[in-house]
C-alpha positions as CSV (number, residue, x, y, z in Angstrom):
1,M,-0.1,0.0,0.1
2,S,1.3,3.4,-0.9
3,I,0.6,6.7,0.8
4,T,1.7,8.6,-2.2
5,P,-1.3,10.6,-3.9
6,P,-1.7,9.6,-7.6
7,C,-1.5,13.2,-8.5
8,E,2.3,13.4,-7.1
9,I,3.4,11.2,-9.6
10,S,1.5,12.7,-12.3
11,V,3.0,16.4,-11.1
12,K,6.4,15.0,-10.9
13,E,6.5,12.9,-14.0
14,I,3.9,13.2,-16.5
15,L,2.8,16.8,-16.7
16,P,6.5,17.9,-17.0
17,A,6.8,15.5,-20.0
18,V,3.6,16.9,-21.6
19,R,4.7,20.6,-20.8
20,S,7.9,19.9,-22.5
21,I,6.4,18.5,-25.8
22,I,4.0,21.3,-25.6
23,A,6.8,24.1,-25.2
24,T,8.8,22.3,-28.1
25,K,5.6,22.3,-30.5
26,L,4.9,26.0,-29.7
27,V,8.2,27.2,-30.3
28,K,9.5,24.8,-33.0
29,E,6.3,24.0,-34.8
30,K,4.3,27.1,-34.4
31,G,7.1,29.5,-34.3
32,L,6.4,31.4,-31.4
33,P,8.8,33.3,-29.7
34,L,9.8,31.7,-26.2
35,Y,8.4,34.5,-24.4
36,E,5.0,34.4,-26.2
37,A,4.8,30.5,-25.7
38,A,5.6,31.0,-22.0
39,K,2.7,33.5,-21.5
40,K,0.3,31.2,-23.4
41,M,1.3,28.1,-21.1
42,G,1.3,30.1,-18.1
43,I,4.8,29.6,-17.0
44,T,8.0,31.4,-17.1
45,P,10.4,31.9,-20.2
46,A,12.9,30.0,-18.1
47,A,10.6,27.0,-17.6
48,V,9.9,26.9,-21.4
49,A,13.7,27.0,-22.0
50,N,14.4,24.4,-19.7
51,Y,11.6,22.2,-21.2
52,M,12.9,22.6,-24.7
53,N,16.7,22.1,-23.5
54,R,15.4,18.8,-21.9
55,K,16.7,19.9,-18.5
56,R,13.0,19.1,-17.2
57,G,10.4,16.7,-18.3
58,N,12.4,14.1,-19.6
59,S,11.8,11.1,-17.6
60,V,8.7,9.7,-19.4
61,R,8.8,12.2,-22.3
62,E,10.0,9.3,-25.0
63,L,7.2,6.9,-23.8
64,I,4.6,9.7,-24.5
65,E,6.3,10.8,-27.6
66,H,5.9,7.1,-29.2
67,D,2.2,6.9,-28.4
68,K,0.0,7.9,-31.1
69,K,-3.1,8.9,-29.2
70,M,-1.2,10.9,-26.8
71,M,0.4,12.7,-29.3
72,E,-2.7,13.5,-31.2
73,M,-4.1,14.9,-28.0
74,I,-1.1,17.1,-27.3
75,T,-1.2,18.3,-30.9
76,D,-4.9,19.3,-30.2
77,F,-4.1,20.9,-27.2
78,V,-1.2,22.8,-28.7
79,E,-3.5,24.1,-31.5
80,K,-6.0,25.5,-29.0
81,V,-3.2,27.0,-27.1
82,Y,-1.7,28.6,-30.1
83,I,-5.3,30.0,-31.5
84,G,-5.9,31.4,-28.2
85,T,-9.4,29.7,-27.6
86,N,-11.6,31.2,-25.0
87,E,-12.2,27.7,-23.6
88,D,-10.9,26.9,-20.1
89,L,-8.0,24.5,-21.2
90,S,-6.8,23.7,-17.4
91,N,-9.1,20.6,-17.4
92,Y,-7.5,19.4,-20.6
93,Y,-4.3,18.7,-18.4
94,C,-6.3,16.1,-16.6
95,M,-7.3,14.4,-19.6
96,L,-3.7,14.3,-20.7
97,C,-2.6,13.1,-17.5
98,S,-5.3,10.4,-17.5
99,E,-4.1,9.4,-21.0
100,G,-0.3,9.7,-19.9
101,K,-1.1,7.3,-17.1
102,K,-2.5,4.8,-19.8
103,V,0.8,5.1,-21.7
104,L,2.8,4.3,-18.5
105,K,0.7,1.3,-17.6
106,R,1.3,-0.1,-21.3
107,S,4.9,0.1,-20.6
108,G,4.7,-1.7,-17.2
109,I,4.5,1.3,-14.9
110,D,1.3,1.3,-13.0
111,V,0.1,4.5,-11.8
112,P,-3.1,4.8,-9.5
113,L,-6.4,6.5,-10.6
114,C,-6.9,10.0,-9.2
115,A,-10.4,11.6,-8.1
116,Y,-10.9,13.0,-11.8
117,E,-10.6,9.2,-13.3
118,S,-12.5,7.6,-10.6
119,S,-15.3,10.0,-11.3
120,L,-15.2,9.3,-15.1
121,M,-15.4,5.4,-14.1
122,L,-18.5,6.1,-12.1
123,K,-20.2,7.7,-14.8
124,Q,-19.6,5.0,-17.3
C-alpha cells in the first residue's frame, strides 16, 4: 500500500513531460517566440527554455512521444493554446494526465487513479 497520492506522480513525471512537448511544439512547430509560448502556457520563459533544452520533463517523455493517441491529444491541445481559444483549458491537463497514465501502464508502470479518473469510471 502506498500513501503517495496519484497526483504527486503525475505532477512530477507526466505533466512535466507533457509541458516539455507542448513548449517544443509551440516554439519549433508554431514559430512562437519563447516569451510568447511561456505566456500562453502560464509559465516562465526560463521554464520553457528548460523544457526545450530537456532539463525538465524527460523521465517519461519518450514513452509519451511514441504513443500515437497521446501525441494526437497533445497536438490538439497545442492548437487550442496557439489560436488562443476562450475555452478553459486547465481541465485538458487532467485528460492528458489520465491518458499519460495509460501510456505508462502499457509500458509496465502502474499509476493509481486520481479523483478525476475515478469520477469518470463512476459515470460509465
